[in-house]
ROKE-993679 format. One record per atom (N, C-alpha, C): residue number from 0; atom name; x, z negated, y negated. Coordinates in pm, 1 decimal. Layout:
BEGIN
k:a:east:up:north
NUM:CA:X:Z:Y
...
This chain:
BEGIN
k:a:east:up:north
0:N:-2185.2:-12500.7:-24620.9
0:CA:-2301.7:-12497.9:-24534.2
0:C:-2308.1:-12629.8:-24457.7
1:N:-2426.2:-12688.9:-24452.3
1:CA:-2441.9:-12815.6:-24380.3
1:C:-2443.9:-12791.2:-24229.3
2:N:-2424.3:-12897.4:-24153.4
2:CA:-2429.7:-12887.2:-24006.1
2:C:-2568.2:-12841.4:-23960.3
3:N:-2674.0:-12891.6:-24026.3
3:CA:-2809.6:-12849.1:-23989.7
3:C:-2828.4:-12699.4:-24015.3
4:N:-2773.8:-12651.7:-24126.5
4:CA:-2785.9:-12509.4:-24157.6
4:C:-2708.0:-12426.2:-24056.3
5:N:-2589.0:-12470.4:-24021.7
5:CA:-2511.3:-12401.2:-23917.9
5:C:-2586.4:-12401.7:-23785.5
6:N:-2643.1:-12516.3:-23752.1
6:CA:-2718.2:-12528.2:-23626.6
6:C:-2837.2:-12432.6:-23627.1
7:N:-2906.0:-12421.6:-23741.0
7:CA:-3020.0:-12329.3:-23750.8
7:C:-2975.0:-12186.1:-23727.7
8:N:-2862.0:-12147.3:-23785.8
8:CA:-2811.7:-12011.1:-23766.3
8:C:-2777.6:-11986.3:-23620.0
9:N:-2716.3:-12083.7:-23557.4
9:CA:-2681.1:-12068.4:-23415.5
9:C:-2806.9:-12059.2:-23329.2
10:N:-2907.2:-12138.0:-23360.3
10:CA:-3033.5:-12132.1:-23285.6
10:C:-3098.2:-11994.2:-23301.2
11:N:-3102.8:-11944.0:-23422.7
11:CA:-3161.1:-11811.7:-23447.5
11:C:-3079.9:-11705.0:-23375.3
12:N:-2949.0:-11714.8:-23381.7
12:CA:-2861.4:-11619.1:-23313.4
12:C:-2885.6:-11622.1:-23162.3
13:N:-2893.4:-11742.3:-23105.1
13:CA:-2917.7:-11754.0:-22959.8
13:C:-3050.5:-11690.8:-22920.5
14:N:-3152.3:-11711.7:-23001.4
14:CA:-3282.9:-11652.0:-22972.7
14:C:-3275.3:-11500.1:-22982.9
15:N:-3201.2:-11450.7:-23080.4
15:CA:-3178.9:-11306.4:-23096.4
15:C:-3111.2:-11249.6:-22971.0
16:N:-3005.0:-11315.3:-22922.9
16:CA:-2934.4:-11268.7:-22803.1
16:C:-3024.7:-11275.2:-22679.8
17:N:-3106.6:-11378.4:-22671.6
17:CA:-3199.6:-11391.8:-22559.0
17:C:-3298.5:-11275.5:-22559.6
18:N:-3351.5:-11243.2:-22676.5
18:CA:-3445.7:-11131.3:-22687.8
18:C:-3379.5:-11000.1:-22647.4
19:N:-3255.1:-10979.3:-22691.3
19:CA:-3183.4:-10857.2:-22653.1
19:C:-3165.9:-10849.3:-22501.9
20:N:-3132.8:-10962.4:-22440.2
20:CA:-3111.2:-10963.9:-22295.0
20:C:-3239.3:-10933.2:-22217.8
21:N:-3354.4:-10955.3:-22282.8
21:CA:-3483.5:-10925.8:-22219.0
21:C:-3530.3:-10783.2:-22248.1
22:N:-3444.4:-10705.6:-22316.9
22:CA:-3476.7:-10566.1:-22343.2
22:C:-3548.9:-10539.9:-22473.6
23:N:-3555.8:-10640.2:-22560.4
23:CA:-3621.4:-10621.6:-22689.7
23:C:-3535.6:-10530.6:-22776.6
24:N:-3600.5:-10442.8:-22850.7
24:CA:-3534.3:-10353.9:-22945.5
24:C:-3453.0:-10436.2:-23045.4
25:N:-3338.1:-10383.8:-23087.8
25:CA:-3246.3:-10454.1:-23179.3
25:C:-3316.2:-10506.1:-23305.3
26:N:-3389.0:-10420.8:-23373.9
26:CA:-3455.2:-10462.0:-23498.0
26:C:-3561.5:-10568.5:-23472.3
27:N:-3636.7:-10550.7:-23366.9
27:CA:-3740.6:-10648.5:-23332.9
27:C:-3678.8:-10782.9:-23292.6
28:N:-3564.9:-10778.9:-23226.2
28:CA:-3497.5:-10901.2:-23182.6
28:C:-3446.2:-10982.9:-23300.5
29:N:-3421.1:-10918.4:-23413.5
29:CA:-3369.4:-10986.2:-23532.3
29:C:-3479.4:-11051.1:-23616.5
30:N:-3603.6:-11014.3:-23593.7
30:CA:-3714.2:-11056.4:-23679.5
30:C:-3790.2:-11173.4:-23618.2
31:N:-3815.6:-11275.7:-23698.9
31:CA:-3886.6:-11394.9:-23653.4
31:C:-3998.2:-11428.3:-23751.3
32:N:-4121.5:-11414.1:-23706.9
32:CA:-4233.2:-11461.6:-23788.8
32:C:-4220.6:-11612.7:-23799.4
33:N:-4267.6:-11668.0:-23909.9
33:CA:-4254.2:-11811.5:-23934.7
33:C:-4306.1:-11895.6:-23817.7
34:N:-4424.9:-11864.7:-23768.7
34:CA:-4483.6:-11944.4:-23659.4
34:C:-4398.2:-11935.4:-23532.5
35:N:-4344.5:-11817.5:-23504.1
35:CA:-4259.9:-11801.2:-23384.7
35:C:-4126.2:-11871.8:-23402.9
36:N:-4075.7:-11871.4:-23523.8
36:CA:-3950.2:-11941.0:-23551.2
36:C:-3968.0:-12091.1:-23527.5
37:N:-4075.8:-12147.2:-23579.6
37:CA:-4102.2:-12290.4:-23562.5
37:C:-4127.6:-12327.3:-23417.0
38:N:-4169.6:-12230.6:-23335.6
38:CA:-4199.5:-12258.5:-23195.1
38:C:-4080.1:-12242.6:-23101.9
39:N:-3965.7:-12203.7:-23154.4
39:CA:-3845.2:-12197.8:-23071.4
39:C:-3813.8:-12340.0:-23026.0
40:N:-3788.7:-12356.2:-22897.3
40:CA:-3766.1:-12490.1:-22839.9
40:C:-3667.6:-12574.1:-22920.2
41:N:-3557.4:-12514.8:-22960.7
41:CA:-3454.7:-12591.3:-23031.9
41:C:-3499.9:-12639.6:-23169.7
42:N:-3606.3:-12581.6:-23223.5
42:CA:-3660.0:-12625.7:-23351.7
42:C:-3780.8:-12718.2:-23335.2
43:N:-3824.5:-12744.2:-23213.3
43:CA:-3949.0:-12818.0:-23190.7
43:C:-3949.0:-12959.0:-23249.5
44:N:-3833.0:-13022.2:-23256.8
44:CA:-3829.8:-13158.4:-23311.6
44:C:-3780.6:-13162.9:-23456.3
45:N:-3766.8:-13047.3:-23519.2
45:CA:-3725.4:-13042.4:-23659.7
45:C:-3848.4:-13055.0:-23748.9
46:N:-3843.6:-13140.1:-23850.4
46:CA:-3952.4:-13140.3:-23949.1
46:C:-3954.7:-13005.2:-24021.8
47:N:-4072.3:-12962.0:-24063.5
47:CA:-4085.5:-12833.5:-24132.1
47:C:-3994.4:-12826.5:-24255.1
48:N:-3982.1:-12936.2:-24327.0
48:CA:-3898.3:-12937.0:-24447.5
48:C:-3751.2:-12910.2:-24414.3
49:N:-3703.8:-12963.2:-24303.1
49:CA:-3564.6:-12942.7:-24261.4
49:C:-3541.2:-12796.7:-24224.4
50:N:-3635.9:-12738.3:-24151.9
50:CA:-3623.7:-12597.0:-24115.4
50:C:-3629.5:-12509.0:-24240.3
51:N:-3720.3:-12540.2:-24332.1
51:CA:-3730.4:-12462.2:-24456.3
51:C:-3602.3:-12470.1:-24538.0
52:N:-3547.2:-12589.2:-24552.4
52:CA:-3422.1:-12605.4:-24627.3
52:C:-3308.5:-12526.5:-24563.7
53:N:-3299.9:-12533.1:-24431.6
53:CA:-3193.2:-12462.6:-24361.1
53:C:-3207.3:-12311.6:-24375.2
54:N:-3328.9:-12260.2:-24361.2
54:CA:-3346.8:-12115.1:-24373.2
54:C:-3329.4:-12068.8:-24517.7
55:N:-3366.9:-12152.2:-24612.5
55:CA:-3342.1:-12116.9:-24753.3
55:C:-3192.5:-12105.9:-24780.2
56:N:-3115.5:-12199.5:-24727.3
56:CA:-2970.4:-12196.7:-24745.5
56:C:-2909.8:-12073.6:-24677.3
57:N:-2955.8:-12043.2:-24557.8
57:CA:-2905.2:-11924.1:-24487.3
57:C:-2938.8:-11797.0:-24564.1
58:N:-3055.3:-11795.0:-24625.3
58:CA:-3094.8:-11680.6:-24707.8
58:C:-3002.5:-11669.1:-24829.2
59:N:-2976.7:-11780.9:-24896.3
59:CA:-2887.2:-11781.5:-25012.9
59:C:-2747.0:-11734.7:-24977.4
60:N:-2701.1:-11773.6:-24858.8
60:CA:-2565.9:-11738.2:-24814.6
60:C:-2557.8:-11594.9:-24762.9
61:N:-2673.3:-11529.1:-24746.1
61:CA:-2674.3:-11390.2:-24703.2
61:C:-2668.4:-11368.2:-24552.9
62:N:-2701.0:-11472.5:-24474.6
62:CA:-2698.8:-11460.1:-24328.7
62:C:-2832.8:-11418.6:-24270.3
63:N:-2940.0:-11451.5:-24342.3
63:CA:-3073.6:-11407.8:-24301.9
63:C:-3147.0:-11359.4:-24426.9
64:N:-3250.7:-11281.1:-24404.7
64:CA:-3343.4:-11247.3:-24512.0
64:C:-3469.8:-11327.3:-24485.3
65:N:-3522.9:-11390.1:-24587.8
65:CA:-3645.0:-11470.1:-24573.4
65:C:-3746.6:-11417.9:-24673.8
66:N:-3865.4:-11379.9:-24624.4
66:CA:-3966.8:-11327.1:-24715.4
66:C:-4059.9:-11438.7:-24764.8
67:N:-4157.7:-11400.6:-24846.3
67:CA:-4247.5:-11500.3:-24907.2
67:C:-4337.4:-11569.0:-24804.8
68:N:-4346.2:-11513.3:-24684.2
68:CA:-4428.0:-11573.8:-24577.9
68:C:-4344.3:-11663.4:-24487.6
69:N:-4216.3:-11682.9:-24523.3
69:CA:-4120.1:-11761.4:-24445.5
69:C:-4079.1:-11695.8:-24314.9
70:N:-4109.8:-11566.0:-24299.6
70:CA:-4057.1:-11490.7:-24186.7
70:C:-3909.6:-11464.7:-24215.8
71:N:-3827.2:-11460.1:-24112.3
71:CA:-3685.1:-11435.1:-24134.2
71:C:-3636.4:-11317.8:-24049.9
72:N:-3531.0:-11256.1:-24099.5
72:CA:-3465.4:-11146.6:-24028.4
72:C:-3316.8:-11177.7:-24026.9
73:N:-3259.1:-11184.6:-23909.4
73:CA:-3116.3:-11209.6:-23894.7
73:C:-3039.9:-11086.6:-23942.2
74:N:-2949.4:-11105.5:-24035.9
74:CA:-2872.7:-10994.8:-24092.4
74:C:-2738.7:-10978.7:-24020.6
75:N:-2675.7:-10863.6:-24039.9
75:CA:-2544.4:-10838.3:-23979.5
75:C:-2444.8:-10948.0:-24015.0
76:N:-2451.2:-10996.4:-24139.1
76:CA:-2360.0:-11101.4:-24183.5
76:C:-2375.8:-11229.4:-24102.4
77:N:-2499.0:-11261.0:-24064.2
77:CA:-2523.4:-11378.3:-23980.7
77:C:-2468.0:-11360.6:-23840.4
78:N:-2487.2:-11242.1:-23785.9
78:CA:-2433.8:-11211.3:-23652.3
78:C:-2281.6:-11216.7:-23655.8
79:N:-2222.3:-11154.8:-23756.7
79:CA:-2076.4:-11152.8:-23769.1
79:C:-2019.9:-11292.8:-23789.0
80:N:-2090.0:-11376.8:-23865.7
80:CA:-2044.5:-11513.8:-23887.1
80:C:-2033.2:-11586.9:-23753.5
81:N:-2138.5:-11580.0:-23672.8
81:CA:-2138.6:-11650.8:-23544.1
81:C:-2033.5:-11590.8:-23450.2
82:N:-2029.5:-11459.0:-23440.9
82:CA:-1940.0:-11394.6:-23345.1
82:C:-1792.4:-11400.2:-23386.1
83:N:-1764.7:-11434.3:-23510.9
83:CA:-1625.6:-11442.5:-23555.8
83:C:-1563.9:-11579.4:-23530.0
84:N:-1645.2:-11674.5:-23488.1
84:CA:-1596.3:-11811.0:-23468.0
84:C:-1522.6:-11823.3:-23335.0
85:N:-1420.4:-11909.7:-23330.5
85:CA:-1352.1:-11933.8:-23202.5
85:C:-1442.5:-12013.7:-23108.5
86:N:-1413.5:-12006.2:-22982.3
86:CA:-1495.4:-12074.3:-22881.3
86:C:-1510.4:-12223.4:-22911.0
87:N:-1406.9:-12285.6:-22960.6
87:CA:-1407.9:-12429.3:-22988.3
87:C:-1510.0:-12467.2:-23096.6
88:N:-1540.3:-12373.7:-23184.8
88:CA:-1636.9:-12398.0:-23291.8
88:C:-1772.0:-12442.4:-23235.3
89:N:-1809.6:-12388.2:-23120.4
89:CA:-1941.5:-12412.1:-23062.9
89:C:-1952.8:-12545.1:-22988.2
90:N:-1840.2:-12608.8:-22960.8
90:CA:-1841.6:-12732.4:-22881.9
90:C:-1934.5:-12839.2:-22938.5
91:N:-1934.8:-12855.5:-23069.7
91:CA:-2017.9:-12961.0:-23129.8
91:C:-2166.7:-12928.4:-23125.8
92:N:-2201.1:-12805.3:-23095.1
92:CA:-2341.1:-12763.6:-23091.6
92:C:-2397.3:-12752.7:-22949.1
93:N:-2310.5:-12760.4:-22848.1
93:CA:-2354.0:-12734.3:-22710.3
93:C:-2467.3:-12825.0:-22664.8
94:N:-2462.9:-12951.2:-22697.1
94:CA:-2568.4:-13043.2:-22653.7
94:C:-2695.6:-13028.6:-22735.3
95:N:-2684.0:-12978.1:-22856.9
95:CA:-2799.6:-12969.1:-22946.1
95:C:-2875.0:-12837.3:-22935.5
96:N:-2812.7:-12735.9:-22879.4
96:CA:-2874.4:-12602.8:-22875.0
96:C:-2880.5:-12554.8:-22730.8
97:N:-3001.0:-12560.0:-22671.8
97:CA:-3013.8:-12516.0:-22533.2
97:C:-2990.6:-12365.9:-22524.4
98:N:-2922.4:-12326.0:-22420.6
98:CA:-2892.1:-12184.5:-22399.5
98:C:-2763.4:-12139.5:-22465.5
99:N:-2703.6:-12226.8:-22545.1
99:CA:-2582.1:-12187.7:-22617.0
99:C:-2465.5:-12165.5:-22522.1
100:N:-2454.1:-12246.5:-22420.1
100:CA:-2340.2:-12234.7:-22327.4
100:C:-2334.1:-12095.4:-22265.6
101:N:-2447.1:-12041.4:-22224.7
101:CA:-2445.0:-11908.7:-22162.5
101:C:-2414.3:-11799.5:-22265.4
102:N:-2458.3:-11818.2:-22389.9
102:CA:-2427.8:-11721.9:-22496.8
102:C:-2277.8:-11724.7:-22526.1
103:N:-2221.0:-11844.8:-22536.8
103:CA:-2078.6:-11857.8:-22564.0
103:C:-1997.9:-11796.0:-22450.4
104:N:-2042.0:-11816.3:-22326.9
104:CA:-1972.9:-11756.3:-22211.8
104:C:-1974.6:-11605.0:-22218.4
105:N:-2083.5:-11548.4:-22269.7
105:CA:-2092.6:-11403.6:-22280.7
105:C:-2001.3:-11349.9:-22392.0
106:N:-1989.5:-11426.8:-22501.1
106:CA:-1904.1:-11384.4:-22612.4
106:C:-1756.6:-11401.3:-22574.9
107:N:-1725.9:-11512.2:-22505.7
107:CA:-1588.7:-11543.9:-22465.9
107:C:-1581.3:-11551.2:-22313.6
108:N:-1572.3:-11438.4:-22246.3
108:CA:-1580.5:-11437.1:-22100.6
108:C:-1465.9:-11508.6:-22028.5
109:N:-1356.8:-11536.3:-22093.1
109:CA:-1242.7:-11598.7:-22024.7
109:C:-1247.6:-11748.0:-22033.9
């Protein structure tokens, strides 16, 4: 998996956790329409081709489901991948993904 693909998964995961914290239903929090996915702040400076390549790779790896409309759904495997990583794994992404620090603090409270 490329760094961009990993970064995309972390961005999607962070948005999922943010939605849950706002009281969004679990299934709804996992689902991202294409337009809403592209409008996530952390993706705002990504070219569409880069986002498409990253989500295609995540789909191939089984971390997200991507339909023909480019809508994505975060799968259990994607959640488990992110949550199984040690705290140090996220260090290289902290500056690139806004909101990640608070998510990491919640996963690793110590």
